[in-house]
MIDO-72487 format. One record per residue (C-alpha): x, y, z; residue number from 1; residue in one letter. Coordinates in steps of 0.2 Angstrom, whole numbers, plus 2048, in hexadecimal, padded with zeros to 3 digits. Last residue first. Example, Ala and Ser with C-alpha at 12.3 -4.5 7.8 and 13.67 -1.06 7.14 Angstrom:
2
<<844; 7FB; 824>; 2; S>
<<83E; 7EA; 827>; 1; A>
REM end
This chain:
385
<<135; 743; 38E>; 385; H>
<<122; 743; 394>; 384; L>
<<11D; 753; 39D>; 383; W>
<<112; 759; 38F>; 382; S>
<<106; 74A; 390>; 381; K>
<<0F8; 754; 399>; 380; H>
<<0FA; 761; 38C>; 379; Y>
<<0F4; 755; 37E>; 378; D>
<<0E4; 75D; 378>; 377; G>
<<0E8; 770; 378>; 376; F>
<<0D7; 776; 37C>; 375; E>
<<0CE; 786; 375>; 374; L>
<<0BE; 77E; 370>; 373; G>
<<0BE; 774; 380>; 372; L>
<<0BE; 785; 389>; 371; A>
<<0AE; 78C; 381>; 370; E>
<<0A6; 77B; 385>; 369; E>
<<0A9; 77F; 398>; 368; T>
<<0B5; 776; 3A3>; 367; I>
<<0B1; 775; 3B6>; 366; Q>
<<0BD; 77B; 3C3>; 365; L>
<<0C0; 771; 3D3>; 364; P>
<<0BE; 77B; 3E3>; 363; K>
<<0CC; 783; 3EC>; 362; F>
<<0D1; 78E; 3DD>; 361; T>
<<0E2; 794; 3D8>; 360; D>
<<0E2; 7A2; 3CB>; 359; V>
<<0F3; 7A7; 3C3>; 358; M>
<<0F7; 7B6; 3B9>; 357; V>
<<107; 7B6; 3AE>; 356; A>
<<116; 7C0; 3A9>; 355; L>
<<127; 7B7; 3A6>; 354; E>
<<137; 7C1; 3A5>; 353; L>
<<142; 7B5; 3B0>; 352; T>
<<152; 7B8; 3B8>; 351; E>
<<164; 7B2; 3BC>; 350; K>
<<165; 7A0; 3B4>; 349; K>
<<171; 795; 3BC>; 348; G>
<<165; 786; 3BD>; 347; I>
<<155; 789; 3B3>; 346; S>
<<15A; 77D; 3A5>; 345; G>
<<159; 76E; 3B1>; 344; E>
<<147; 771; 3B6>; 343; Y>
<<143; 778; 3A5>; 342; T>
<<149; 768; 39C>; 341; G>
<<138; 75F; 39D>; 340; P>
<<12A; 76A; 3A3>; 339; H>
<<12A; 770; 3B4>; 338; P>
<<11D; 76A; 3C1>; 337; G>
<<10D; 761; 3C3>; 336; H>
<<106; 755; 3D0>; 335; P>
<<0F4; 74E; 3D0>; 334; I>
<<0E5; 751; 3DC>; 333; G>
<<0E0; 763; 3D8>; 332; A>
<<0DF; 767; 3C5>; 331; P>
<<0ED; 770; 3BC>; 330; H>
<<0E5; 77B; 3AF>; 329; L>
<<0F0; 785; 3A2>; 328; T>
<<0EB; 794; 399>; 327; I>
<<0F3; 79B; 389>; 326; Q>
<<0F1; 7AE; 386>; 325; G>
<<103; 7B0; 380>; 324; K>
<<10A; 79F; 37A>; 323; E>
<<113; 792; 384>; 322; I>
<<11D; 785; 37B>; 321; N>
<<127; 77E; 38B>; 320; N>
<<122; 783; 39D>; 319; R>
<<12D; 786; 3AD>; 318; S>
<<135; 796; 3A7>; 317; M>
<<126; 79F; 3A0>; 316; F>
<<12F; 7A9; 391>; 315; D>
<<127; 7BA; 391>; 314; G>
<<115; 7C0; 390>; 313; D>
<<103; 7BD; 397>; 312; V>
<<101; 7AB; 39B>; 311; Y>
<<0F1; 7A7; 3A5>; 310; Y>
<<0F4; 799; 3B2>; 309; L>
<<0E6; 790; 3BA>; 308; V>
<<0EA; 785; 3CA>; 307; E>
<<0DC; 77A; 3D1>; 306; D>
<<0DE; 779; 3E4>; 305; S>
<<0DE; 76C; 3F2>; 304; D>
<<0EB; 75F; 3EE>; 303; I>
<<0F4; 769; 3E1>; 302; N>
<<104; 75E; 3E1>; 301; S>
<<115; 765; 3DE>; 300; H>
<<124; 763; 3D3>; 299; N>
<<131; 76F; 3D7>; 298; Y>
<<130; 781; 3CF>; 297; P>
<<13E; 786; 3C4>; 296; A>
<<14C; 791; 3CD>; 295; P>
<<157; 782; 3D2>; 294; I>
<<163; 789; 3DF>; 293; A>
<<174; 783; 3E0>; 292; E>
<<17D; 794; 3E4>; 291; P>
<<16D; 79A; 3ED>; 290; H>
<<167; 7A9; 3E3>; 289; Y>
<<156; 7A5; 3DE>; 288; D>
<<151; 7AE; 3CE>; 287; Y>
<<14F; 7C0; 3CB>; 286; L>
<<13D; 7C6; 3C6>; 285; R>
<<132; 7CA; 3B7>; 284; P>
<<120; 7C7; 3BD>; 283; V>
<<114; 7B9; 3C3>; 282; F>
<<105; 7C0; 3CA>; 281; S>
<<0F9; 7B6; 3D5>; 280; C>
<<0E6; 7B5; 3D7>; 279; I>
<<0DF; 7AB; 3E6>; 278; V>
<<0D0; 7A0; 3E9>; 277; F>
<<0C1; 79D; 3F4>; 276; A>
<<0C2; 7A9; 403>; 275; S>
<<0C8; 7B6; 3F7>; 274; T>
<<0D9; 7BC; 3F3>; 273; E>
<<0E3; 7C8; 3E8>; 272; F>
<<0F5; 7CA; 3E3>; 271; T>
<<0FE; 7BA; 3E9>; 270; Q>
<<10F; 7B7; 3E1>; 269; H>
<<117; 7B2; 3F1>; 268; I>
<<109; 7A5; 3F3>; 267; P>
<<111; 79C; 3E4>; 266; P>
<<11F; 793; 3EE>; 265; P>
<<131; 79A; 3F0>; 264; L>
<<140; 793; 3E7>; 263; H>
<<150; 795; 3F0>; 262; V>
<<15A; 7A4; 3F5>; 261; R>
<<14B; 7AF; 3F5>; 260; G>
<<140; 7BA; 3EA>; 259; T>
<<130; 7C5; 3ED>; 258; I>
<<12A; 7CD; 3DD>; 257; P>
<<124; 7DF; 3DD>; 256; E>
<<113; 7E1; 3D4>; 255; F>
<<113; 7F2; 3CC>; 254; D>
<<113; 7EA; 3BA>; 253; H>
<<104; 7E0; 3BF>; 252; I>
<<0FB; 7F0; 3BF>; 251; S>
<<0EE; 7F4; 3CC>; 250; F>
<<0DD; 7FC; 3C8>; 249; A>
<<0CE; 801; 3D3>; 248; Y>
<<0BC; 7FF; 3D5>; 247; P>
<<0B2; 805; 3E4>; 246; Y>
<<0AD; 800; 3F6>; 245; N>
<<0B7; 80A; 403>; 244; Y>
<<0AD; 81A; 406>; 243; G>
<<0A8; 82A; 3FE>; 242; D>
<<09D; 830; 3F0>; 241; W>
<<099; 840; 3E6>; 240; G>
<<08D; 847; 3D9>; 239; I>
<<088; 836; 3D2>; 238; I>
<<07D; 836; 3C2>; 237; D>
<<088; 828; 3BA>; 236; F>
<<079; 81C; 3B8>; 235; P>
<<070; 829; 3AD>; 234; H>
<<05E; 82A; 3B3>; 233; S>
<<04D; 821; 3AE>; 232; R>
<<054; 810; 3AE>; 231; Y>
<<052; 802; 3A1>; 230; M>
<<057; 7F1; 3A8>; 229; Y>
<<05C; 7E3; 39C>; 228; D>
<<05F; 7D3; 3A6>; 227; Y>
<<06E; 7C7; 3A4>; 226; L>
<<06B; 7B6; 3AC>; 225; V>
<<07A; 7AC; 3B3>; 224; D>
<<074; 7AF; 3C5>; 223; E>
<<073; 7C2; 3C3>; 222; K>
<<07A; 7CC; 3B6>; 221; K>
<<073; 7DD; 3B3>; 220; I>
<<073; 7E6; 3A2>; 219; K>
<<070; 7F9; 3A6>; 218; V>
<<067; 802; 397>; 217; N>
<<064; 814; 39A>; 216; F>
<<054; 81D; 394>; 215; E>
<<052; 82F; 398>; 214; G>
<<056; 83C; 3A5>; 213; I>
<<068; 843; 3A7>; 212; E>
<<073; 84B; 3B4>; 211; D>
<<083; 842; 3AF>; 210; H>
<<092; 842; 3BB>; 209; T>
<<0A3; 83A; 3B6>; 208; E>
<<0AE; 83A; 3C5>; 207; L>
<<0C0; 83A; 3C0>; 206; E>
<<0CC; 833; 3CD>; 205; E>
<<0C7; 821; 3CF>; 204; P>
<<0D4; 817; 3D9>; 203; V>
<<0E5; 811; 3D2>; 202; R>
<<0EE; 805; 3DE>; 201; I>
<<101; 806; 3DE>; 200; D>
<<101; 814; 3EB>; 199; R>
<<0F8; 808; 3F7>; 198; E>
<<106; 7FB; 3F7>; 197; C>
<<10D; 7ED; 3ED>; 196; F>
<<118; 7DD; 3F0>; 195; P>
<<113; 7DE; 403>; 194; S>
<<122; 7DE; 40F>; 193; H>
<<11F; 7F0; 415>; 192; E>
<<10D; 7EC; 419>; 191; L>
<<0FD; 7F1; 410>; 190; L>
<<0F1; 7FA; 41B>; 189; Q>
<<0E1; 7F2; 421>; 188; G>
<<0E2; 7F8; 433>; 187; F>
<<0E7; 7E6; 439>; 186; W>
<<0F6; 7E7; 42E>; 185; N>
<<0F5; 7E1; 41C>; 184; R>
<<100; 7D5; 412>; 183; Y>
<<0FA; 7C5; 41A>; 182; R>
<<0E9; 7CB; 416>; 181; K>
<<0EB; 7C9; 403>; 180; P>
<<0E3; 7D8; 3FA>; 179; T>
<<0D0; 7D5; 3F9>; 178; Y>
<<0C3; 7CE; 3ED>; 177; I>
<<0B2; 7CB; 3F4>; 176; P>
<<0AB; 7B9; 3F0>; 175; H>
<<0A0; 7B5; 3E1>; 174; T>
<<0B0; 7B9; 3D7>; 173; S>
<<0B0; 7BC; 3C4>; 172; E>
<<0C2; 7BA; 3BC>; 171; V>
<<0C5; 7C2; 3AB>; 170; I>
<<0D4; 7C1; 39F>; 169; F>
<<0D2; 7CE; 392>; 168; L>
<<0D9; 7D1; 381>; 167; R>
<<0D6; 7E1; 377>; 166; N>
<<0DA; 7E7; 365>; 165; D>
<<0CB; 7F1; 360>; 164; E>
<<0D2; 801; 365>; 163; S>
<<0D1; 80E; 373>; 162; D>
<<0C5; 804; 37E>; 161; F>
<<0B7; 80C; 388>; 160; D>
<<0B0; 800; 396>; 159; I>
<<0A0; 804; 39E>; 158; Q>
<<09B; 802; 3B1>; 157; F>
<<08E; 7FF; 3BE>; 156; I>
<<095; 7F8; 3CE>; 155; M>
<<08A; 7EA; 3D6>; 154; G>
<<099; 7DF; 3D9>; 153; R>
<<0AA; 7E8; 3DC>; 152; P>
<<0B4; 7EB; 3CC>; 151; I>
<<0C7; 7E7; 3CD>; 150; V>
<<0D0; 7EC; 3BD>; 149; L>
<<0E1; 7E3; 3BC>; 148; Y>
<<0EC; 7ED; 3B1>; 147; D>
<<0FA; 7E4; 3A6>; 146; G>
<<0F7; 7EE; 396>; 145; Y>
<<0ED; 7FE; 399>; 144; S>
<<0E0; 806; 3A3>; 143; F>
<<0D8; 817; 3A7>; 142; P>
<<0CD; 817; 3B6>; 141; I>
<<0BD; 821; 3B7>; 140; N>
<<0B1; 826; 3C5>; 139; G>
<<0A5; 81F; 3D2>; 138; L>
<<097; 81A; 3C6>; 137; Q>
<<0A4; 812; 3BB>; 136; T>
<<0AE; 815; 3AB>; 135; R>
<<0BD; 809; 3A8>; 134; L>
<<0C7; 812; 39B>; 133; T>
<<0D2; 80C; 38D>; 132; G>
<<0E1; 802; 388>; 131; T>
<<0E3; 7F1; 380>; 130; G>
<<0EB; 7E0; 382>; 129; R>
<<0ED; 7D5; 391>; 128; H>
<<0E2; 7E0; 39C>; 127; I>
<<0DD; 7D5; 3AB>; 126; F>
<<0CA; 7D8; 3B0>; 125; I>
<<0C7; 7D3; 3C3>; 124; V>
<<0B4; 7D2; 3C6>; 123; E>
<<0AB; 7D2; 3D6>; 122; D>
<<09C; 7C6; 3D4>; 121; A>
<<089; 7C4; 3D5>; 120; D>
<<083; 7D5; 3D1>; 119; V>
<<08C; 7D8; 3C1>; 118; N>
<<087; 7E9; 3BA>; 117; K>
<<089; 7EE; 3A8>; 116; Y>
<<085; 7FF; 39F>; 115; F>
<<07D; 7FF; 38E>; 114; Y>
<<07F; 807; 37C>; 113; S>
<<091; 80D; 37D>; 112; T>
<<09B; 7FE; 383>; 111; M>
<<0AB; 800; 379>; 110; S>
<<0AE; 7F4; 36A>; 109; K>
<<0BA; 7E7; 366>; 108; K>
<<0B8; 7DB; 375>; 107; P>
<<0C4; 7CC; 376>; 106; A>
<<0C0; 7C3; 386>; 105; S>
<<0C5; 7B4; 390>; 104; L>
<<0BC; 7AE; 39F>; 103; A>
<<0BF; 7A6; 3B1>; 102; I>
<<0AF; 7A4; 3BB>; 101; K>
<<0B0; 7A4; 3CE>; 100; C>
<<0AA; 79C; 3DE>; 99; D>
<<09D; 790; 3D8>; 98; S>
<<0A9; 789; 3CB>; 97; N>
<<0AE; 78E; 3BA>; 96; V>
<<0BB; 78D; 3AC>; 95; L>
<<0B9; 793; 39A>; 94; V>
<<0AD; 7A2; 39B>; 93; I>
<<0AD; 7AB; 38A>; 92; K>
<<0AA; 7BE; 38C>; 91; R>
<<0A9; 7C5; 37A>; 90; S>
<<096; 7C6; 37B>; 89; D>
<<097; 7D2; 38A>; 88; L>
<<0A3; 7DE; 382>; 87; F>
<<09B; 7DE; 371>; 86; D>
<<0A5; 7DF; 361>; 85; D>
<<0AC; 7CE; 362>; 84; E>
<<0BE; 7C7; 361>; 83; A>
<<0C0; 7B5; 35F>; 82; E>
<<0C7; 7AA; 36D>; 81; V>
<<0D7; 7A2; 366>; 80; N>
<<0E1; 7AE; 371>; 79; F>
<<0DD; 7A3; 380>; 78; G>
<<0E5; 793; 378>; 77; A>
<<0E0; 787; 386>; 76; F>
<<0EA; 77A; 391>; 75; S>
<<0E4; 76B; 39B>; 74; M>
<<0EB; 760; 3A9>; 73; A>
<<0DE; 753; 3AB>; 72; K>
<<0D4; 74F; 3BB>; 71; L>
<<0C3; 757; 3B6>; 70; N>
<<0B1; 757; 3BC>; 69; K>
<<0A3; 761; 3B4>; 68; A>
<<0AA; 75F; 3A3>; 67; Q>
<<0A1; 768; 395>; 66; A>
<<098; 775; 39F>; 65; I>
<<08E; 782; 395>; 64; K>
<<091; 793; 39D>; 63; P>
<<081; 79C; 3A3>; 62; A>
<<07C; 7AB; 399>; 61; I>
<<069; 7A9; 39A>; 60; D>
<<061; 7B9; 393>; 59; K>
<<055; 7C5; 39A>; 58; Q>
<<048; 7D2; 394>; 57; G>
<<043; 7E4; 392>; 56; K>
<<042; 7E8; 3A5>; 55; I>
<<03A; 7F9; 3A4>; 54; E>
<<03A; 80B; 3AB>; 53; L>
<<044; 807; 3BB>; 52; V>
<<046; 816; 3C7>; 51; Q>
<<050; 80F; 3D5>; 50; T>
<<060; 819; 3D4>; 49; P>
<<057; 828; 3DB>; 48; P>
<<05C; 838; 3D1>; 47; Y>
<<06B; 844; 3D3>; 46; H>
<<074; 836; 3DC>; 45; H>
<<07F; 836; 3EC>; 44; Y>
<<089; 826; 3EF>; 43; M>
<<08F; 81F; 400>; 42; L>
<<09C; 812; 3FF>; 41; S>
<<09D; 801; 407>; 40; S>
<<0AA; 7F4; 40D>; 39; M>
<<0A2; 7E5; 417>; 38; G>
<<096; 7E4; 426>; 37; D>
<<086; 7EC; 41E>; 36; F>
<<080; 7DB; 418>; 35; G>
<<091; 7D5; 410>; 34; I>
<<093; 7E4; 404>; 33; T>
<<08E; 7F6; 402>; 32; G>
<<089; 803; 3F6>; 31; F>
<<07E; 80F; 401>; 30; L>
<<074; 81B; 3F6>; 29; Q>
<<070; 82D; 3FA>; 28; E>
<<065; 837; 3EF>; 27; H>
<<069; 849; 3EC>; 26; F>
<<05B; 854; 3F3>; 25; L>
<<051; 863; 3EB>; 24; S>
<<056; 874; 3F0>; 23; G>
<<059; 87B; 3DE>; 22; D>
<<06C; 87B; 3E1>; 21; E>
<<06B; 869; 3E6>; 20; K>
<<069; 864; 3F8>; 19; R>
<<071; 857; 404>; 18; F>
<<067; 854; 413>; 17; T>
<<06E; 847; 41F>; 16; T>
<<072; 835; 41E>; 15; H>
<<085; 837; 420>; 14; R>
<<08C; 847; 426>; 13; K>
<<096; 855; 41E>; 12; H>
<<08D; 853; 40D>; 11; P>
<<096; 84C; 3FE>; 10; I>
<<09D; 854; 3EE>; 9; K>
<<0A8; 84B; 3E2>; 8; G>
<<0B4; 83D; 3E6>; 7; L>
<<0B8; 833; 3F5>; 6; K>
<<0C4; 826; 3FB>; 5; H>
<<0C8; 81B; 40A>; 4; Y>
<<0D3; 80C; 408>; 3; R>
<<0CE; 7FA; 40D>; 2; P>
<<0D1; 7F0; 3FD>; 1; M>
REM end
């Protein structure tokens, strides 16, 4: 998301002396990606970010794979995931490959006793239910229903929830997450035909600076192991920063749909991309306006990608008996399409009020034990008349 931003106090030049009122130095840290070749930000700490008091332990949190290979269309009742107090305990990974992990979460409590850092993956947290504030090293971002929270790998954060009623759909990516390149010019600016623009993207605006010494627990996830690091200084001790690598929010309600005379393919819904998968947003929109258009999608084969749909709200026009929070998986290699009656039933309709998030992966997804506990068993037969 190439857009320059800065908060707080920073020196005139990089890598030069930047002193506190008592004459001591602030401590500079480069927060960068792709071996000094990707997006980065420069942070200025009250204390060195390297002062580890103790590593208290580690915990294996690798998802348990139930089906490593799958060629069956499947569906899962996402809202059957039980709510739990702790944010990390509540994250239930349901689908996984070497490029991404897809999880459901229903946390009840705010993160108050620890901070969290995922050093393996960028995270996209979709807020299906709940409001609160994403608190990070680089500033705070309020969130509400329909927000995507995009958190770059290595960012230390906490989440404060306003209530105990929260539902999240989470995608972890081992590849950097960007806005779609076909919607950007060669300077990185979003183009006029993009379904959203920079003013729709909410960047951190409130920098929360703590000049504190003590014991601060940062839970760090690396290679499916969670480590408990105790640091000497508060992780949010940054007096200022600038650059391109930072968390941001984008609301699905600000996605402007692209429509046409006849049915257009799923790439028109694309919102984020990586080199290994894409994330798309299905939003309320007018239907195709050719006088003989069939608005429902035609049958199509996923030859080289698994398709995951997470249903958020509304009446999804090509599916029967869909609930909020439900997930469908259509694996690569077999065709799928509209459910019986929806193809014909869409003719003459003027609009759809559906809301959904789609993840299309180029590698097959494995099914976890958590997912099998949520499965609707006969979904693959749901196209029978």
